[in-house]
C-alpha positions in Angstrom: 7.2 -6.2 17.1 4.4 -6.1 14.7 3.7 -9.6 13.2 2.0 -10.3 9.9 2.4 -10.9 6.2 4.0 -7.6 5.3 6.7 -7.2 8.1 7.7 -11.0 8.2 7.6 -11.8 4.4 7.0 -9.0 2.0 9.2 -6.3 3.5 12.3 -8.5 3.8 11.9 -9.6 0.1 11.4 -6.0 -1.2 14.4 -4.8 1.0 16.7 -7.4 -0.7 16.1 -5.6 -4.1 17.4 -2.2 -5.2 14.7 0.5 -4.8 13.6 0.7 -8.5 13.2 -2.9 -8.8 11.2 -3.1 -5.6 9.0 -0.3 -6.9 8.4 -2.0 -10.3 7.6 -5.4 -8.6 5.3 -3.7 -6.1 3.4 -1.8 -8.9 3.2 -4.9 -11.1 1.8 -7.0 -8.2 -0.8 -4.3 -7.4 -1.9 -4.0 -11.1 -2.5 -7.7 -11.1 -4.2 -7.9 -7.7 -6.5 -5.0 -8.7 -8.1 -7.3 -11.3 -9.2 -9.8 -8.4 -12.0 -8.1 -6.4 -11.2 -10.1 -3.3 -7.4 -9.2 -3.3 -7.7 -5.4 -2.7 -10.4 -6.0 0.1 -8.2 -8.6 1.6 -5.0 -6.3 1.4 -7.1 -3.5 3.1 -8.1 -5.9 5.8 -4.6 -7.1 6.4 -2.9 -3.7 6.2 -5.3 -1.3 7.6 -4.6 0.2 11.1 -7.5 1.9 13.0 -5.9 3.8 15.8 -7.6 7.1 16.8 -4.1 8.6 17.5 -3.3 8.3 13.7 -6.3 10.1 12.4 -5.7 13.4 10.5 -7.8 16.1 9.0 -6.4 17.7 5.8 -8.3 20.5 4.0 -11.5 19.4 5.5 -11.1 15.7 4.5 -10.8 13.0 7.4 -8.1 10.2 7.0 -7.7 7.1 9.3 -3.8 7.8 9.1 -1.4 10.2 7.8 -1.4 10.0 4.0 2.0 9.9 2.3 2.2 9.0 -1.3 5.2 10.1 -3.4 4.7 12.1 -6.6 5.1 9.8 -9.4 4.4 6.7 -7.5 2.1 5.3 -10.2 2.9 7.8 -13.0 1.5 5.3 -15.7 -1.7 4.5 -13.7 -1.1 0.8 -13.7 -2.5 0.1 -10.4 -5.1 2.8 -9.9 -7.7 0.4 -8.5 -5.3 -0.6 -5.7 -5.1 2.8 -4.4 -8.7 3.1 -2.9 
């Protein structure tokens, strides 16, 4: 089992909420965190997985892992800085 902040703390909290509330809470946190330069870098360090088996190439672009973002995820662009 993977251990870490997300699987042990954040995911259980989010899964206790209905989907829309979890979505709004996540975007609100990302919007606030985007304003603190150290937080996006820390989040990347904590969540990034570098496994060669996950690398994909799509339309000539290389990604460290499969990219899956739902349409309308951040339709109001409140957390744009967090998506890098």
